[in-house]
KOLDRENLO-973521 format. One record per residue: x, z, y of N, C-alpha, C in turn; residue in one letter. Coordinates in steps of 0.02 Angstrom, whole numbers, plus 32768, in hexadecimal, padded with zeros to 4 digits. Example, Ala and Ser with C-alpha at 12.3 -4.5 7.8 and 13.67 -1.06 7.14 Angstrom:
829481867EE4826781867F1F829481867F5BA;828281627F9082AC81657FCB8285818A8002S;
***
This chain:
803380037FBD7FF87FEB8013803A7FED8035M;80047FD6806F801F7FE8809D80027FF880DBS;7FFD801F80E97FD8804981297FD98056816BI;7FC58025819E7FE0802881F07FA0803A8210R;7FA9804982557F738057827C7F467FFD8273L;7F157FE0829E7F007FAE82A17F087FA182E9V;7F267F5B82F97F317F3383317EE07F00834BA;7ED57F1D83897E9D7EEA838F7EAB7ED783DFI;7EC87E8483DA7EA17E5D83C47EA27E41837DP;7EFD7E5F83847F0F7E2083437F037E3482FEE;7ED07E5D82F27ED07E6E82A77E7B7E5982ACD;7E637E5A82E27E0B7E5082F37DF27E198299R;7E197DD0829B7E097DA7827C7DFE7DC8822BE;7E3E7DE9821C7E3E7DEC81E57E117E3481C8A;7DFA7E5081FB7DE17E8281F37D917E6C81E1V;7D757E4D81FA7D467E2081FD7D367E0181BFA;7D657DE781847D657DCC815E7D747DF3811BA;7D817E2781277D8E7E5E80FA7D347E7480FBL;7D2A7E9B813A7CE07EA181447CA17E858113L;7CA87E3F811F7C747DFE81097C867E0780ADT;7CCD7DF880947CDD7E1A80547CB37E53803CR;7CB37E8D80727C9E7ED8803E7C5A7ED88043V;7C387EB3807E7BEF7EAF80797BC97E798056E;7BDF7E4D80477BCE7E1F7FFF7BD97E497FC5A;7BF57E617FB97C0C7E8C7F867BDD7EAD7F74A;7BE57EEA7F907BBE7F207F967B6D7F1E7FC4D;7B537EF87FEB7B0F7EDD7FE37AF77F1A8017G;7B337F3580487B247F7180847B6D7F5A80BFH;7B4A7F7280F77B817F5D81337BB37F8B8126Q;7BFB7F8B810F7C3E7FB881077C427FE68139P;7C237FD6817E7C30800681D17BDE7FFA81DAI;7BED803F82077B948039824B7BAB80048264G;7B667FFB82907B5E7FCA82CB7B827FDF82F0E;7B888025830C7BB5802783477C0780258347H;7C1D801D830D7C6B801F83097C827FD482FDK;7C427FAF82C87C437F6982D77C4F7F52831EY;7C177F4F834A7C127F6583A37C4D7F5983B5L;7C777F9E83A37CBE7FA683C97CEB7F7883B9M;7CF37F74837D7D267F5E83617D197F0B8383L;7CD17EE483787CDD7EAF83727CCC7E9383F3F;7CAD7EBF83FE7C927EB1842D7CBF7EF9847CQ;7CDA7F32845B7CD27F5B847C7D237F4F8492G;7D537F8584C27D877F7B84EF7DA47F7A84A7D;7DE87F62849C7E167F6D846B7E377FA7846BP;7E4B7FBF84A67E6E7FF784A37E5180288491E;7E01802B84877DD6805A846F7DDC8050841FR;7DD8802B83FE7DEB802583A27E1F804A839CV;7E00807983727E2C80A383427E20809282ECV;7E4F807F82D77E40808882977E9180778269G;7E91808082257ECB807481F87ECC802881CFV;7EE8800D81B87EE17FE381837F237FE0814FI;7F057FBA81147F347FAB80EE7F457F6580D0D;7F757F5F80CB7F877F0C80AB7FB37F20807EE;7FA47EE9805C7FC27ED680257FD47EA08003E;800D7E87801780377E388007801A7E23803ED;80097E3F808E80067E0E80CF7FBC7E1180D1S;7F867E2680A17F5B7E1580A87F347E5480BAK;7F0E7E7380D47EDA7EA080E47EB47EAD80C9L;7EA47EF0809F7E8F7EF980697E757F3E8076V;7E717F6480AE7E4C7F8C80AC7E417FAE8104A;7E0A7FB5811D7DFC7FB981687DF3800E8151Y;7DFF8037818D7DDE807581917DD7808E81CFV;7D96807A81EC7D75808482437D6980E7823EA;7D8F80D982817D9A813E829F7D70812082E9L;7D39813D82EF7D1B814783227D0E818E8348T;7D1181A1837C7D0781E5839E7CC881EB83A3P;7CA4821B83877C60822983967C5A825F83D4N;7C20824D83E77BFB826B84237C1982C5842AA;7C0182D483E77C2E833683EB7C80832C83F4E;7C898361842E7CC4836784357CFE835883FCP;7D24833583E17D6D835783A07D3F8331836EG;7D088317836E7CEF82F183237CF282B18340W;7D0E828B82EE7D0F823982DD7CE7823682A6W;7CD681FB82A27CB781CD82707CE081AE824AA;7CD6819E82157D12818281E47CE5815A81A0M;7CFE810B81C67CD280F6817D7CFA80B6814BE;7CFD80A581247D118083810A7D19803E80DEL;7D4F800B80E87D297FCB80CF7D657FC280B1A;7D727FBF805E7DA77FAA801C7D8F7F708015V;7DC37F437FF67DA77EF87FD37D917F1C7F96D;7D507EE97F7F7D567EF37F3E7D777EFC7EFCP;7DAC7EC57F177DE67ECD7EE17E1C7F037EE6D;7E277F3B7F167E5D7F457F217E317FA17F25H;7E0B7FB87EFE7DDE7FEF7EEE7DE980227EC2R;7E05804E7ED17E1C806F7EA17E2D80D37EBES;7E0881047E927E0E81517EB27E4B814C7EDCP;7E82813E7EBB7EC0815B7EE17EC9813D7F1AD;7EB480F17F3B7EB080D77F677E8280EF7F91T;7E4480EF7F857E1F81217FB37E4081467FDBF;7E55817F7F9D7E5881C67FAD7EA181AD7FD3L;7EC7817E7FE77EFB8178801D7EDE81778071T;7EBC815A804F7E98811280897E6A815C80B2L;7E558181808E7E3E81CA80BF7E7281E880DDF;7EA481FA80B17EDC822080CC7EEE81FE810BE;7EFC81C681077F10819781417EED81A28167A;7EA981B081787E6B819981A67E6681E881D1G;7E90822381907E87825E81BA7EBA825A81E1V;7EF3824D81B77F39824D81E47F3282308230S;7F0F81FF823B7F0781E982627EE0821E82A1E;7EA3822B827D7E7E825482B37E9D828282D1V;7EC282B282A07EE682EB82B17F1282EC82E8A;7F47829682D87F75828C82FB7F5682988346R;7F198270835B7EE1827283987EC382AC83AFR;7EE382DD837C7EBD832A83AB7E7783408374G;7E59831283527E24832C83407E0F83578311G;7DDE8371830F7DB983BA82F77D9883AE82B5S;7D82838782B77D4F8374826C7D4C8325825FA;7D50830C82237D3282C782207CEC82C281FAV;7CCD829481F07C9E828C81D67C97824481B3R;7C9F8242816F7C9B81F781587C6681F38123A;7C5281B481307C13817E81367C14816B80EFW;7C02816E80C97C15815280727BDC813E8057L;7BDB80DD805C7B9580C680547BA780A67FF6F;7BD080D27FD87BE380C57F987BE481087F5FQ;7B9B81207F3B7B99815A7F1D7BF381607EE9P;7BFE813D7EDC7C3F814F7EB67C8481637EDBR;7C6D81667F1E7CC7818A7F457C9A81C47F55L;7C6181DF7F467C4F82397F5A7C8E82617F2FN;7CAA82547EF97CE1828D7EC57D1882897F08E;7D3782487F137D5C82257F297D6D82687F6EV;7D2D82637F997D2682857FD47D4182B77FCCA;7D0D82EB7FAC7D1883177F8B7D6D833D7F86L;7D8A83047F5B7DCA83057F527DFE831C7F92R;7DE882EE7FA57E1982E9800D7DEC832E802BA;7DBF835C800A7DBC838380237D83838D8060G;7D63835780597D0C835C80847CDA83658056F;7C958385808F7C4F83AC80657C3B8380807EI;7C06838080547BD4835B80577B9D838180A0P;7B96834680BD7B79835B81097B2983468110E;7B1082FE80F97AD482E981077ACF82AD80E5R;7A98829E80CF7A6F826080AD7A41824C80E2E;7A4781FA80EE7A3B81C8810F7A21819C80D6L;79C681AC80D8799E816380B97997813A80B6L;799680F180B8797D80BC80D0793380AF80BCK;790780BB80D678B5809E80B878A0805B80CEL;7882803D80B2786C800180B878257FF5808AE;78057FC280AA77CA7FA1808A77AB7F5B8093R;77A57F4C8078775B7F06807A773D7EF880BDR;77407EC680D8771D7EA9810D76F87E7180F5L;76B77E7580D376A27E4180B076787E2480E2P;765E7DDC80D5762D7DC4811776017DE3811FA;75E07DDF814175977E04815C75BD7E478160G;75EB7E78816E75F37EB5815C75D77EDB81A3F;75D87EAB81DB75C67EDE821B75637EE5821EQ;75517EBB81F475047ED981FB74F67F1881C5S;752C7F12819C75237F49816275237F96817DE;75507F8D81B675897FC981D575487FF281DBL;755D803A81E5752F807281E8752480838232P;74F680AE824C74F980A8829B753E80B982BFD;7553808682DD759B808C8304758480918360A;754880B28361754980B2839A7566810383C5R;756E80FA8401759F813A842B758081628437L;759981A5843B757281E28452754F81BA848EP;751A81F3849474F881F284DA752281E3851AD;752681C98551755181C28592758481A2857FG;759D818F854775D5816E854F75C48121853DM;75F980FA856C75FE80AD85577638809E8535R;764B80618522767A803185047693800D8538L;76D17FE7853676E57FB4857077397F9E8553A;77397F64855077967F3B854277B47F738573P;77E97F78856978387F998583782E7F5585B0F;78347F72860A785D7F42862E78857F41863CE;78D07F17862E79147F27862F79177F3486A2P;79347F6F8698794D7F6486EC790F7F8C8718G;78F17FBB86E578BF7FF686F478A9802D86CER;78B0800C868678AC804B864878DE807A863BD;7920805F864E79528075863C795C80C38634E;794280D7866179458137867E790F81568649S;78D28128864D78A48154861C78AD815185DCA;78D8811785C078F68110858079148157856EW;794B81488597798581778587795981C5858CL;794581C885B07925821085BE7911823F8581E;78EE8209856678C38201852478D8820584DAV;791581E884D9794581D28496795B820A84AFN;798E822A84DB79B6826084DB799682B184C7N;795282B784ED792B82EE84DD791282F9849AA;790482C3847F78F682B48428792582BF83F3A;796A82B5840279A682AE83DE79CD82DA83F5F;79BF830D842579EE8333843D7A2E8357840FV;7A28835C83DA7A46838283A27A66833A8372D;7A4A82F683767A5782D3834E7AA582B4836BH;7AC982A3832E7B1A829B832E7B1E825B833AP;7AEE821E83357AF881E3834A7ACB81C38384E;7A8081EB836E7A4881CD839B7A5781F083FAN;7A69822C83F47A65823F840F7A9F8224844EG;7A928260849F7AC4825184D27AD0821084E2R;7AB981E184D27AC7819F84D97AB58199851CW;7AD0816585557AEC815B85937AD5811B85AET;7ADA80FD85E57AA380C086047AE2809385E8K;7B1E809985E87B49806185D17B478058857DE;7B338088855F7B1E808085097AD48054851AI;7AA4806E85337A73802B85327A6F800B8539L;7AA57FDE857D7AAC7FA285807AC87F718567E;7AFA7F8C85287B277F7785177AF67F4E84D0H;7AA97F9084B77AA37F7B84817A5B7F3B84A7R;7A4B7F5C84DE7A1D7F1F84FB7A507EC48503M;7A817EE185057AB57E9184F67AA77E7284BBG;7A977E9C84887AA77E69844F7A7A7E34844BQ;7A9C7DF9841A7A547DD484197A0E7DD183F5T;7A147E0983D279E27E1883C379AB7E4883F1W;79BF7E50841F79927E6F844D796B7E608475F;79267E6D846E78F97E4E848278BF7E7884B6R;78BB7E8C84EC788B7EC9851078587EDA84E4P;782D7EA484DA77E97E9684BA77F57EC08474E;78187EB7845178387EFE841978367F358411D;78317F598451783C7F9E8466781B7FAC8495L;77DC7FD1847277997FE6849A77A5803684A2L;7793803284EC779D8060850E775780888512M;773F80D384EE770180EB8508770481178546A;76D8811D856A76D1813285B676A1816D85ADW;76A6819885D4766181C285DE765E81D1862EE;763A81B0865F76538192868C7689817A86B8G;76B0819786D276DB817D86E1773F819386BAS;772181C08690774B81EB866C775181CE8624T;779B81B88608778F81BC85D1778781CA859AP;776981BB856E775D81EE8541778981E384EAA;779B818F84DC77B8818C84A477BA81398498G;77CF811F845E77D980D7846377F880CD842AF;77EA80928414780D806C83C27822804A83C6C;7872803583BF78957FEF83DB78977FCD8397W;78757FB4839578907F72834878D87F40834BC;78E57F218325790D7F0B831D790E7EDA82F1K;78F67E96830578E97E5482CC791A7E2F82CFR;79377E388281795B7E01827B79597DED8228V;794E7DA6822379577D7F81DC791B7D7581BFG;78EC7D9681EC78A57D9881B478937DE98194G;78D07E0881C378C67E5A81B178BF7E9881F2E;78A57ECB81F978957ECA823278917F09820AG;78C77F43825278E67F81824378C77FA9827BE;78A27FEF827C78938015829278DE803282B8I;7905801A82EB793F802D8311794E80778328Y;792680828351791A80BD834C78D380CC836EV;78B181088369786E81288367786C816D8391L;7858817A83AE786581B683D4781681C483F6A;7804820783F277E0822F842178078262844DV;77E8825E848C7805829B84AB77C682D084A3A;780A831384B677FF835B8486779C835784ABP;7793835A84E37757835184F8771B834584E2S;772E830984B876FA82E584A376F082EC8447A;772A83198432771E830D83E076EA834583C9Q;76D4833C839576AA835A836F766E8313838FG;766782F483BD761582D583CC761782958399S;7632827F83797628823D834E764781FC8361G;76788218839C768E81DC83C176B281AF838FL;76ED81DE8379771481C3833476EE81938304G;76C681A282E876AF817C82B17696813782DAR;765E8144830F765181148328767E80E18351A;76C080EC834F76F580C6837A7719809B8347L;771680CC82FA773D80B782D376E7805E82BCV;76B5804F82A5769C803A82AA7695802082D1L;7699803382FC76A37FD9833B76EB7FBA834FQ;771B7FD3832A774C7FC4831777417F8082CDG;771F7F9982AC77137F82827D76EE7F408274L;76C27F4A82AB768F7F0B82BD76B47EE982CCA;76E07EF68310770B7EC78330772D7E97830BL;774C7EC382C377867E92829F77457E4A826AM;770B7E74825B76F47E5B823A76DC7DFF8256E;76BF7E1A82A476A97DDC82D276E87DBC82CAQ;772A7DDA82C7776A7D8C82E677647D7E828FG;77537D8C826077687D7D823E77937DA981FFG;77B27DD8820577D47DE781D677A87E148186D;77D87E01816B77A87E22813877D17E588104R;77EF7E778129780F7EBE810F78267EE78155V;780C7F29814278307F518173784E7F918150A;787D7FB2818378B17FD4815F78C6800681ABF;78D8804E818678F9806781B8791C809A81A0L;795580D981D8797A80FD819F7960814A81C1Y;79628176818E795581A981BB797181E9816DV;7977820D81A57996824B817679738266813AD;798A8286810F7985829D80B6793C82E080ECA;795B8301811C794D8347811C791383518156D;78FC8308816478D18315819A788E83078176N;788D833681627837832D814A7812832D815CQ;77F7832C819877B4830781CD77B982DB81C9R;77F482AD81C677F3825081F277E9824381A0A;780B8244816677FE822F812177B68239810CL;77A0827A8103775482698105772A822F8123G;773E82288168772981F38198772781BE8176L;776A81B28166778281758150775E814D80FDY;7769819880DF773781768092770E816680A5R;76DB819E80C47698819780CE7699813880DCS;76BF811C80F776A380D6811976BD80A080EEL;76E380C280BF7703808F8084772E808B807FG;776180AE808A77A380A2809E77BF80C6805DF;77F480A0802E781480AD7FFD786280C58008H;788C80EF7FE978D480DA7FEC78F180A47FCAT;7917807D80017950804C7FDE7982806E7FBBD;799D80917FF279F880BE7FC47A0B80E88013H;7A3A81127FFF7A43814E80127A8B814E802FV;7AA4815580647ADD815880737AEC81A4808DD;7B2381C080817B31820B807E7B72820380ABR;7B67824280D87B9C825B81077BDF82A580EFS;7BFE829380E87C3482C780DA7C6982E3810EY;7C58832381177C88834781527CD8836D814DV;7CFA835E81667D39838A815E7D5583A2819CR;7D5C83DF81967D83840581E17DE7840981CAM;7DE383EA821A7E3583EA82187E3C8426824FL;7E22844782627E48848382937E0384CC8284K;
***
């Protein structure tokens, strides 16, 4: 193994080719969207990672990203299908941890999309933290007419997101609803505008719920290739328990069906029993489970 720090933009093409090979083999993106966007669209100087080369070919990439929580870093691994072994993964875990420690980090959160890596993570000193479920359901033709009552609570109205006007309202709801969430919480206007700049973004797919002039919640749908994702769903603390969350999910599903999508999916924490109960009642089932593991460094 020949391990070194990733260099951007010099290594970008090789990393892209590796990520494509891994996704084709596993049926799953090896790194999360935020890390992907940072790698290919962000400031090169902010990209942190470790790569492994064999015979001048890049065969592994360890993405390292500082979280909003001070001192915490996220780690994700992409390893060529022909170069996988427990010892290889163990070495990559240690290389990533060493780089975070060198940068003064206090904790590493490793996301594992392959169940066979769980034992290796434990050997590397990580402990289980979270389970993230991917739920999905079919949207057959005519689904919209079969929807349960999707009316908003009394006094609320629904409107598409209006760029240039609704950013502050969106951030207010999102950051209040996800105040303790490691990925969705503490978004900034810069992060929001970066996501709005993606090719898949359409304002009409971001449904805002209002109570008078006060934002009450939103359902943000991401629609690509005949599949619709409930990308982010949030209800303001003042509106929780009103039935708004259910109505927003149903409105999002109706939007997807109207647009011709045939599959809807979303991600939810396994311990969020309230949300799981809602999604199960609307016909969602578990497609797969991603797990995070944590190693404290200080």
